[in-house]
C-alpha positions in Angstrom: -47.0 0.8 -2.6 -47.2 1.9 -6.3 -45.7 5.2 -5.3 -42.7 3.5 -3.7 -42.2 1.3 -6.7 -42.3 4.3 -9.0 -39.6 5.9 -6.9 -37.3 3.0 -7.7 -36.9 4.1 -11.3 -34.1 6.4 -10.2 -30.9 5.2 -11.8 -28.8 7.0 -9.2 -30.5 4.9 -6.5 -29.3 1.7 -8.2 -25.8 3.0 -8.4 -25.8 3.6 -4.7 -27.1 0.1 -4.1 -24.5 -1.4 -6.3 -21.8 0.4 -4.3 -23.3 -1.0 -1.1 -23.2 -4.6 -2.5 -19.6 -4.3 -3.7 -18.0 -2.6 -0.7 -19.5 -5.0 1.8 -18.7 -7.9 -0.5 -15.1 -6.8 -0.5 -14.6 -6.1 3.2 -16.6 -9.1 4.5 -15.1 -11.5 1.9 -11.8 -11.0 3.7 -13.2 -10.7 7.2 -15.2 -14.0 7.0 -11.9 -16.0 6.6 -9.6 -13.7 8.5 -8.9 -16.3 11.3 -6.8 -18.7 9.1 -5.0 -15.7 7.7 -4.1 -14.4 11.1 -3.2 -17.8 12.7 -1.6 -19.7 9.8 -0.1 -16.8 7.8 0.6 -14.1 10.4 1.4 -16.5 13.2 -0.9 -14.9 15.7 -2.1 -17.3 18.4 -5.7 -18.4 18.1 -6.4 -17.0 21.6 -5.4 -13.5 20.4 -7.7 -13.4 17.4 -10.6 -11.9 19.3 -8.3 -8.9 20.1 -7.8 -8.4 16.4 -11.5 -8.5 16.0 -11.7 -5.6 18.5 -9.3 -3.7 16.2 -11.6 -4.4 13.3 -14.6 -3.2 15.3 -12.7 0.0 16.3 -11.9 0.6 12.6 -15.5 0.0 11.6 -16.7 2.4 14.3 -14.2 5.0 13.2 -15.1 4.6 9.5 -18.8 5.0 10.2 -18.1 8.2 12.2 -15.9 9.6 9.4 -18.5 8.8 6.8 -21.3 10.3 8.8 -19.2 13.4 9.5 -18.0 14.2 6.0 -20.3 12.3 3.7 -23.3 14.5 4.3 -21.7 17.5 2.7 -19.3 15.9 0.2 -20.4 12.3 -0.4 -18.4 11.5 -3.5 -15.1 13.0 -2.3 -15.6 10.9 0.8 -16.6 7.6 -0.8 -14.4 7.4 -3.9 -11.1 7.8 -2.0 -12.3 5.5 0.7 -13.1 2.7 -1.9 -9.7 3.2 -3.5 -8.0 3.0 -0.1 -9.9 -0.1 0.8 -8.8 -1.9 -2.4 -5.2 -0.9 -1.8 -5.3 -2.0 1.9 -6.7 -5.4 0.8 -4.0 -5.8 -1.8 -1.3 -4.9 0.7 -2.7 -7.5 3.0 -1.6 -10.2 0.6 2.2 -9.7 0.9 2.3 -8.0 4.3 0.1 -10.3 6.3 3.1 -12.5 7.2 3.9 -10.3 10.2 1.5 -9.9 13.1 1.8 -6.1 13.4 1.3 -5.5 9.7 -1.7 -7.9 9.6 -3.4 -6.2 12.6 -2.8 -2.7 11.2 -4.2 -3.6 7.8 -7.3 -5.3 9.3 -8.0 -2.1 11.2 -7.5 0.0 8.1 -9.7 -2.3 6.0 -12.6 -1.7 8.4 -11.8 2.0 8.7 -11.8 2.7 5.0 -14.5 0.2 4.0 -17.1 1.3 6.6 -16.6 5.0 5.7 -18.7 4.3 2.6 -21.7 2.6 4.3 -23.5 5.5 5.9 -22.9 7.7 2.8 -24.4 5.3 0.3 -27.3 4.5 2.6 -28.1 8.2 3.0 -27.8 8.7 -0.8 -30.1 5.8 -1.6 -32.8 7.1 0.7 -32.3 10.7 -0.6 -32.6 9.6 -4.2 -35.8 7.8 -3.6 -37.3 10.0 -1.0 -40.8 8.9 -2.0 -40.0 5.4 -1.0 -38.1 5.5 2.3 -39.4 2.2 3.6 -38.7 0.2 0.6 -35.3 1.9 0.0 -34.2 1.2 3.5 -35.0 -2.4 3.1 -33.2 -2.6 -0.3 -30.1 -1.0 1.2 -30.0 -3.6 4.0 -30.6 -6.3 1.4 -27.8 -4.9 -0.7 -25.3 -5.2 2.1 -26.3 -8.7 2.9 -26.2 -9.7 -0.8 -22.7 -8.4 -1.0 -21.7 -10.3 2.2 -23.2 -13.5 0.8 -21.7 -13.3 -2.6 -18.3 -12.0 -1.5 -18.0 -14.7 1.2 -19.0 -17.4 -1.2 -16.3 -16.4 -3.7 -13.7 -15.9 -1.0 -14.4 -19.4 0.2 -13.8 -20.8 -3.3 -10.6 -18.7 -3.5 -9.4 -20.0 -0.1 -9.9 -23.6 -1.4 -8.0 -22.9 -4.6 -4.3 -22.5 -5.3 -4.5 -19.0 -4.0 -4.8 -20.3 -0.5 -4.9 -18.0 2.4 -4.4 -14.9 0.3 -7.4 -15.7 -1.9 -10.1 -14.0 0.2 -8.0 -10.8 0.4 -7.6 -10.8 -3.4 -11.4 -11.3 -3.9 -12.0 -8.5 -1.4 -9.6 -6.2 -3.3 -11.4 -6.9 -6.6 -14.8 -6.1 -5.0 -13.5 -2.9 -3.4 -11.9 -1.9 -6.7 -15.2 -2.5 -8.6 -16.9 -0.3 -6.0 -15.3 2.7 -7.8 -17.3 2.1 -10.9 -20.8 2.9 -9.5 -19.4 5.6 -7.3 -17.7 7.4 -10.3 -20.8 6.9 -12.4 -22.8 8.5 -9.6 -20.4 11.4 -9.3 -20.7 12.1 -13.0 -24.5 11.9 -12.9 -24.6 14.4 -10.0 -22.2 16.7 -11.8 -24.3 16.6 -15.0 -27.4 17.4 -12.9 -25.7 20.4 -11.3 -24.5 21.6 -14.7 -28.0 21.5 -16.1 -29.3 23.5 -13.1 -26.8 26.2 -13.7 -27.6 26.2 -17.4 -31.2 26.8 -16.7 -30.4 29.9 -14.8 -30.3 28.8 -11.2 -27.6 30.8 -9.4 -24.7 28.5 -8.3 -24.9 27.6 -4.7 -28.7 28.2 -4.5 -30.9 25.2 -3.8 -33.9 25.1 -6.2 -37.3 24.3 -4.8 -37.9 21.1 -6.8 -36.9 18.0 -4.9 -35.5 16.4 -8.1 -33.3 19.3 -8.8 -32.3 19.7 -5.2 -31.1 16.1 -5.1 -28.7 16.8 -7.9 -27.5 20.3 -7.0 -27.3 20.3 -3.2 -25.2 17.1 -3.1 -21.7 18.6 -3.6 -18.9 16.5 -4.9 
């Protein structure tokens, strides 16, 4: 247990966990209150809302597959654009959710872009604290659930405020935009680590033996 706790000193681990909190807080802040948005704003019949949820699920499945496919080799060039796209989609949902077709398309895109990040930050968190796989896996799950709880709570307050039905989407956009901060910080940390490796004489493209150095150099931006 002491060994796992020592592994949690990795600053990069906490950046990955922060990204997990924020991206799920953003997507689920909107998703939690999507029914009144669809029925009262987009004019979609209540009986058709489950079909929109199928579109959300398809987007989440596609995003997870994309993140798993590309995030292993280029995690930061996968997650940073995905977070920016999620924020833009959620912002677009505010003015464009008045028509059913646009609302459904944006709900699908919200899931597609948002869930692209999840498998990548989960893998990064476990990679950065490879001496603490059990505790890190638990912390990653807790990070997602913390984001969902906080994002949904703030979205509920926004829904009850003067922002009305567009409030949850605005909260979600802010959360998704804030996700860029830990992701960019993580990208800079990885780049600095790779630069130090080259400066110490390791040929570029070669993975050193040390696990700490490998975690910095083998993760390409």
